N, C-alpha and C positions, 0 to 999 in steps of 0.2 A: 397232590392233585394231578391227574393225568392231563397232558397237554391237549389243546383243542386244535382241530383242523378245519379251516373254513371251506365251505362248499362253494365252488365257483358258480357264478350266475345268480347267486342270492345276495341281497344287500347285507352289509356288515351290521347286523342287528342281533340282539340276544336270541338264542334259539336256533340260529342258522349255522351252527358249527357242531362238529361231531368230535367227541373225545376219544383218544386212543387209550383204552384201558389195558392193552397188552404191553405197553411200554413201562418198564420198571426202572431203567437207568436214566436218571434225569441230569446226570453230570454233563457240563459243557466241556467239549474237547478243547484241549490247548492247541493253538495254532502256531506256537513258537517252539523253536528248537535251536541247538547250538550248531553253528557252522563256522569253521576257521576261528573258533574262539569268540565269536560274536553271536548274540541272540538274533535269529532270523525267523521270518514267517515260513512255515513248511507246509501248511495245509493248502493244497492246490485249489480246492474249492473256494477258499476265502481269498486267495490271490486273484482268482479269475473275476471275483466280484469287483475289485478295484481296478481302476485304469492304470496301465503300466506307466511308471514314472520315467522321466527323461534319463535319469541316471541308470535305471535298470535297462532301458533300451540301449544306451551307449555301452553298458557292460556286456550286453549280448552281442552287439556288433563287433566290439573289440576282443571278444573271447575272454573276458576277465571273470574267472570263477572262484579263485582262491581268496579274494579280498572283497568284502561287502562294498556295494556301490556307494553308500553314503560316506565311506572312508576314502574311496578312490577319487571321487569328484568333489569332495569338500574343499571349498576355497578356490575352485577353478571357475573362471569366468571368461566368456567371450566378449571382447571389447571392440566396438565399432565407432568410428567418427562419422557424424552425420549432421545434417542441417535441414531446416524447413523454412519456408517463406511465409511470413505473417502479413496479412493485409493491414494497412493503416488508412483509416478514413478521417476526414475532417482535418487534414494537415497539408499545408502548402509545401512543406520541406521534404516530404517523403510519401511514397505510395505503398511501399512494402518494406519489410525488414528481413534480413537474413540472420537467423538465430542458429548458432552452432551448438551442437549437443553431443553428448557421449552416451551411447546405448550399450547396456550391459545385459548379457544373458547368462544366468547362473545355471551351470550344468547339473547341479544337485537336484533341483526341483523344477527347472524350466521357467522360473520366474524372471521377470525383466524389470529394469530400472532405467530411466532416462533422466540425466542431469545436465544442467547447462553451466559451463564454466563461467566464472565471474568476469564481468566486463566493467571496467572502470566507469563510474558515473552513469550507469545504465538506468538506474531507478527501478530495476526488476529484481525480484528475489532470485538469486542464482547461487550456485555452489552446492556443496554436499551437506550443509547444515540442516538443522531441524526446520521444516516448513519452507525450505528453499529448493527441494528436489522437484524437478518438473513432473515426472511420473514416478510415484513411489513403487517400491519393489512388490510385485505380485504377478500372477499369471494373467496375461492379457488375451482376451478372447477375440476371435475373428468374427466377421458377420455370419459365417456358416455354423458357428457354435464351437468349432475347434479352437485350439490355442496356438499362438505364435510360437514357432519352433526354429531350429537351425536351418531348415530348408527354406524358410521365408526370408532369411537374412543373407545378403550377398553384396559385396562391394560393387558399386555402380547401379544397384537396384533400388527400388522404392518399397517401403513398407508403411502401411496406414495404421495408426494407433489412435483410437478415439477421435476420428475425423481429421487428424493431421497427418499429412504425408511426409515422411522423413526420407531423404535421399542419403544413402550410405556412401561415403567417400573414401574411407580407409579402414584398415583393421591392423591390430598389433601382430607381432610375429607369432605369438602363441595361438592366436585365433586362426591365422592362415595355416599353420602347420596342423592344428587339430581338425579343421574342416576338411583339409585334404586327406587326412588319415581316416576320418569317419565317413564323410560324404563322397569322397573320391573326386571332388571338384577343386579347381584352383581358383582362388579369389583373384579378381581383376586388379589391375594396377591402381595405385592411389590417384585420386582426382583432387583437383584444386577446389577449395571452397570459394564460391563467389563472394566478392566483397560487398559489404553492406553499403548502399549509397549514402545513407545518412551519416554513418560513422566516418566514411571517407571524406564527406563534406566537412564534418567537424574537425577532423585532423588537418585538413587543408587550411581551414580558416584559422585554426590555432597557430599553425606554422607561419602563415602570412602575418598574423597579428604580432607575433613575436619578432619576425624578421623585418617587416616593412611598415610597422605601425607609424613610425615617426615621419615617413614620407607621405603616406596617404591621409593620416589623421594627425596633423601637427597639434601639439599641446603646449600650453604656456611653459611647462617645466622643461621643454626641449627646444624652445625657440627664445633666444635672448631678447629680441625686440618685443615679441608678444608678451613675454613675462614682464618686461619693463612697463609696457602700456597697461597691462592688466593690474599691476600693482599700483600704478598711478591712478587708476580709476577706482581703486579700493577693492580689488578682488580678494576672495577669501584665501586663507593659507592652503586649503585643500587643493585649489587650482594651481597654486604656485609651487606645490611640492613636487617631488620626483615621481617617476613612473612606477608606482607601487604595484600596479597590476602586471606590468611587463616583468618586473623583477620577481614577482611571485610565480609567474608562469615559467620563468627560466630556472628558478632555484627551488621549486616546490619539492618537498621531502628530502632536501639536501641539508644534512646536519653534520657539523664538525663536532667530534667527540674527543675531549681531552680528559686525562686522568690526573687528578690533583692530590696533593697531600698537605694537610694543615698540621704543622708541628706546634702543639699546644702544651708540650711537656714542661715549659717554664713555669706554668701556674700549678697550684695545688690540684691534684687529681687530673691533670691534663695528660694527653696522650697524642700519639701520632695517628691521625684519622684520615682515611681515604675518602675522596669525593670524585664525582663525575660532573664535568662541565659540558653542556650542550650549547653550541652556537648555531642558530637557525639562519641560514643564508638568505631565506626568502624575505625576512623582515629585520635582520640584524639584532634579534633579541637573544638573550642568554638566560639559561637556568642552570642552577647548581643543585645536584642531588647528592645526598649522603649515602655512601655504600653501607648497606645494613649488614652487620655481622652477628652471628649467632651468639647469644649470651653476652652481648656487649653492655647490657644494662641501660640502654638508651631507648627512649620512646621512638617508634617508627614514624617520624614526621614525613609528610608527602614530599616536601621540597625544602632544602636549606635556603635557597634564594629562588623565588618563583620567577616564571618566565617574564621578561621585560627588558627594556633598555638598561644596560649596566653602565653607570657613569663611573668615570675614573676618580672624580673628586666629589665625595659625598658632602663635605661641608659646604661647598659652594651651592649645591642644589638645595640644601636646607635653608640657606640664607636668601633665597630668591623668592619672588612672588610668582603668581600664575602668569602664563603668557598672555600677551595682548591679542587683539583681533587680527592685526596686520603683520604679525611676525611670529616665527616659531622659536625665537631666541628667548631666554629667560632674563628678566629685568631685575637688577639689583634694587635694594631699597633706596639707594641714592638716585635711581632713575636712569642709570647707565647700564648698557648691555655688558654682562660678564662673559667674556669669550671663553673662559675656562669651563663655564657651565655646559657648553655644547659638546664637550669631548666625551665620547662614549667608546667603549672597547670595540675594536674591529679585529678581523683575522690577523692583521699585521702585529697586534700586540701579544699574540700567543706564540711562544716558541719553547720547545722542549729544553729544559734546564734553566728556564727563567722563572722569576717570581712575579706573581700577580697579586696585587692588593685589592681585595674586595671587602668594602665596608670595614676598613681598618684591620682586616685579617689577612696575613700573608699566606698565599697558596703557592706551593712549588709544583710546577708542571713537569711530570716525569714520564708521560706516555700519551699515546693517541691510538685510535683504531686504524684499520687499513684504508678506509675511505678517506679519512682526514689526511693520511700520509700521501695518498695518490693525488688528492686535490691540491696540496701545497706544492707537489712537484710539478703539476700541470699548470697552475696559475701563478705561483710565487717563485718557482725555481728553487725551492728549499727541500732538502732531504731531511726527514725526521727520523731520529734514532732514539728508541726508548732507553730510559735510564733505569737501571735496577733499583728497586725500592723495597725494603723489607719492613713489614708492619708486625709489631709484637702484640698478638691478641691477648696474651696472658702475662703481660709485663707486671712485675711486682711493684706495688706502690707503697710508700710508707703509710701505715695505718695505726691509729691509736688503739692500743690493746686495752680492752675493758675487762677487768677480772670478773668472773662469774659470781653471782651472789652466793651467800652461804646457804647450805641446804636447809629446807624448812622442816625436815624430819617428817614429811608427809609424802608417802609413796616413794618410788625409786628416784635416784638422782637424775637419770636420763629424762624421766618424765618432768621433773622440776625444771631442768634446763631447756625444755622445749619452749617455754614462754620467754626465755632469755635469748636463745639463738634465733628463733623465727618470730616474725611479726605476727603470724597466725600460728598458734601452737599446733604441732603435729605429734601424733603418738610415736613413741620410740620404736625403731625398727627391730623386729624380732627375726632371728634365723630359724624359720620353721623347719627347714630340712635338718638342722642340727638338733632341734628339739625332738623330731620324730625318730632320728637315728639313735639318739642317746636317751630315749625315754626310759626311766626307772634304772638307769645306770648310775651307781653311786660309788665313789672311792672313799674308803674308810681308813683313817690313820689314827694311831695312838700318839699322844703328845703330852708334854709336861710344860709347866711354866718355867721360864728362865728368870728366876727371882731369887733374891738373897733372903727373903723372909722364911723363917723356919716352918711356919704353918703351911707354906706352899710346896715344901719339899716332897711330900707324899701325895700330892694331888695328881690325878690322872684324868685326861680328857680324851674324848673321841671327836675327831674332826671329820665331818662329812662334806664331800665335794660332789654336788649334783652336776653331772656333765651336760645336761640338756640346756642349762642356762648359766653355768659357772657360778652358782650361788653356794654359800658356805653356811653350815650349821655346826655348832659346838655343843656337846653334851658332857656333863661330868657325872660319871657313875657314882652313886652314893656309897660311902664307906662307913663301916661301923666305928663308933667312938672317935670319929674325926672332928666332930664339932662343926662340920660344914654340911649344908643341905645340898644334896646332889640334884640332878635334873638338867633342865635346859639352861645352858650358860650363855649362849649367843643364838638369837633367833635367826632363822634362815634368811639370807639376803646377800646381795652383792657387796663386797668389801673392797675398798680401794687400797692399792699397794702404795705405801708412803714413799717408797724409793723410786718407783716408776711413774707415779701419778695416775695410772690406770688400774682398773680392778684386777684382782687375782684371777689367773687362768689355771688350767689343768697342769701346765708345764711347771708351775711354781711349787707343786706338791711332790715330794719324794722323801725317802727316809734320810734324816739328817738335816732337813731344811729348817730354816728359822723364819717364822711367819709372825708379823706384827698385825694383830687383829684388834682394832679399837684400843690401842695403848697397852695391850697385853702381848707379851713376847712368848711365843710358843716354839718348842723344839720338837720336831717330829722324830720319833725313834722306832716306830713299827708301823707296818701296813698289813692288811689282811690278804688272804690268798687271791681273792678276786682282783684287788687293786694291783698286786704284783703281776698277775697274769695279764691284766688289761694293759699295763704300762709296757710289758714286754711285747705285746701284740701291736703296739703303736709306737715303734721306736722313733718315728719322725717327730712326735710330740714330746716323748720322754727319752732323750738321748742317753741318759745315765742308765736306762734299762736295756740298752743295746749292747750285747757282748762285743761286737766288732768295734764299737766306739771305745769301750773300756780297754780292749786289747791294744788299740791304736795309741791310747794314752800311755800304756805300759811300754810299748815299743819306743816311744819318744824318750822315756826315761832310760831305756837300755841303750839307745843311740848316744845319749849324753854321757853315760857311765857304763861301758860294756862289762866292767868287772862285777857289777851288781848282780847280773843274771847268774854268774857262776856261784856267787855266795848264796843267792836265793835257791838255786838247785840243790846245793849241799845241805842247806837247812831243811828243805822239804824231804830230801833223801834220808836225813837223820830221823825225821819224824814219820817215815813210811810205816804203815800199819803192818806190812808183811803178810805172809801166808796167802790165803785166797784173796786178800784185799791189798796185794802188793801194787804199788803205784798210786795209792790213795793216802791222803792225810786228813785228819779230823779238822773241823771248822776252826777250832781255837788255834791249832798249830799252823793252819794255813794262813790265818790272819796275822799271827805273831811273826811268822817268817817274812811276810811282806813288809811289816813294819820294821823288823830288825835289819832287813836288807836295804832299807831306804825308800821303799815304794809306799808312800803315804796315800792311801785311797780313801775317798769319801765313803760313807756308810752305804749309800745306794749302789755305787759301782761294785763294792765288795759283795753285797747281796746278789747282784746280777751275776758275778762270776761264780759264786757258790751254787746258785740255782742252775746255771747253764751247764757246769761241769760236775754236777752232783752225781754220786754213785747210784746206780739203779738198784737200790736195796731199800726195803721199807723201813728197816730199823736202824740203819747206819746213817750218820751225818758226816760224810766224808767227801772230799773233792779229788778229782783226777788231776793231780798236779802235773803229770806228764803232758796231758792234753793242753793245759794252760801254757806250759813251756813251748809246745809246738805252735800254739797260737801267737805267742810273743815273738817267736823266731820267723813267722811267716812274713 
C-alpha cells in the first residue's frame, strides 16, 4: 500500500490525506554504520532530530573523532562537595541545619546525582544505598526547560535543584582539570563548610558529660557519703551501681579480640579447634565465636558462648540463689555472701601464651588483633606478641572400618555400594568423555583356559574388552564334535581383579597375560590387528606395545652381561636370509636367538619388536635384526 501524506491545514481525519502512488521502494533506510570498529549513527537527518548529548558535545570540543563518545566518557564523573541549609520549625534547639552533600555529574549522558554522606545518629536516610540517595541519577531540568550542565556548576557558586539551593564548596582534582581543559575556566579555591549548630551543640554536650559529669551532676555511685545514705534509706541497686552511661560513652565500639585454641584431641574424635573471643569494654561482657572452616562437618552455630558476663567459677554461680533487692552480690544457700561468685573475667586475665578456662574447657590464647595490641600497650603497658599455631584441617583420626556388604547380584557393584557409602544413595559417576571418545572401540583377544582337565585343552575363547566403560564379555566359538555348546560364556559386565581389588582395565590385557575371571583362569595368546594397532598407538596405557620401552629392557640386560649381545649378533648373522633379504631373519629364528642368548622376553614385547622391525614385504615374515641391534646399542 502506498504511503499517505497529510495535507496541512486539515484535521487528522480519514479522507484528508493523499497517497503517493509513484513510490515503489518502501524499505526503511538504515541509519547505522561502522566507524572505528563500533556501530554508529550515520544518517545526518536522524541525528539532527535528536538533541546532541553531553558526551558528543565534549567530543566535539576536545576534537576526539577516532573513538566513540560513549567509550571515551564512560565511567567519568565530575564530583563537587556542596551543602544546603534546611529550615527547622517547632524546635527550641535549632532553627536550621547544614546538610553536607556530594553532587555528581556524569559526562556520558549529562545526568546528575546528589547523595548525602552518612552522619552518626542523624535519623535521616543517608549514604549510597537503595532508598537513601538524596536525588537519584537523572537529567535535572531548569525552570527555563533546559538541563543542568557543566556551565552551571562552579566552586563557590550556587545551583538550585528542585527548590533547594546547593552551595558548591570544593571539587576533586579530576573535575578541576577537566573543567579547565573543556570550559577554559579555573575553579575557585576550596571553601569551608559551615558547622551545623545542632551537631556542634551535641558534640559539646557529649564531651562535657563525659569529662565533667561527676562535678556538675554527682551520683551515688561516685560519692561515698551519698552512696552510704542512699543504701541506708533502701535505694535500689541501679542507683548504687557504677556509671554505666559514662563507661558506655567512653568505650563505645571498643572491642578486644583474642584468638583462642581448644585442644580437644584427648577425647575420641577430638581436634584442635580455633575460636575468637570478643571482650566489649563498654560493659565488660564476653562472647566466644567458633571459627568456621570449610568441610569441617560441624553445624554453623551462631555463638559458642553468647555475649554476657563471663564468670571464672561456674560451680559457684550454679550453687547460688537470685540476688536480693539491696545488693548485687549472689547469696549462697547458707545465707552468706559467696565472694568468689562475683569474680568475672577482666582484661587483666587475658595474656598471650596463657590458658583461660571457660566452663571447664581450657582455651589457649595465642594471638590478638592490632587494636587489642595497641590498647594493652597504652593502658596496661604490655607488649603482645602472637604465638604461631598450626591447625590440622585434615588430620587423620582412627576410624572403624566397616566392610562393604556382599553384592546382591542386581545391577552393577558401584550402584549397590551407593546405599552403603552414602546416606542418600547417589548414581555412580560415569566418565562421559571416555564413553564418547571410545564408543564402539573393542579390543579382541584369543584365550584358552589354564586347566589340567583334558576336556578344556582344546577349548578356545574370545575376550572382548569394551574401552568405553572397561566391561568384559567372553564368547566360546562352537567346535564340531567337542561335546560342548558354544556361545556366550560370560555376559558383558565389569569384573573385579582379585589381585588388586579393583576392576580390570585396558592395561591388564595383552598377549601372554593371565586373567582370572569369575574363578576361571584365562591365558591370552593372540590379539587381532585392531587391538595391536590400538595398543601401539597408546603406549602410555600399554607400555609393552612401546618399542622404546622394550629396547630399554634389552639395554638393561646388555648392561648386566655385555657378552650376550655378541652371542645374539652371531646367532642372528648365522640365520641371515641372504640375497636380497640380507640383514633379515625369520620370526622363528629371531625368537630362538633371543632365547638362546639369554634374553627372555614376554610374548607381547616380542610381538612389538617383530611388528616394529618387520620387513616391508607382503609375503615375508622377517625382522631387520640389524635395526634391532642399533636400537639396543643406542
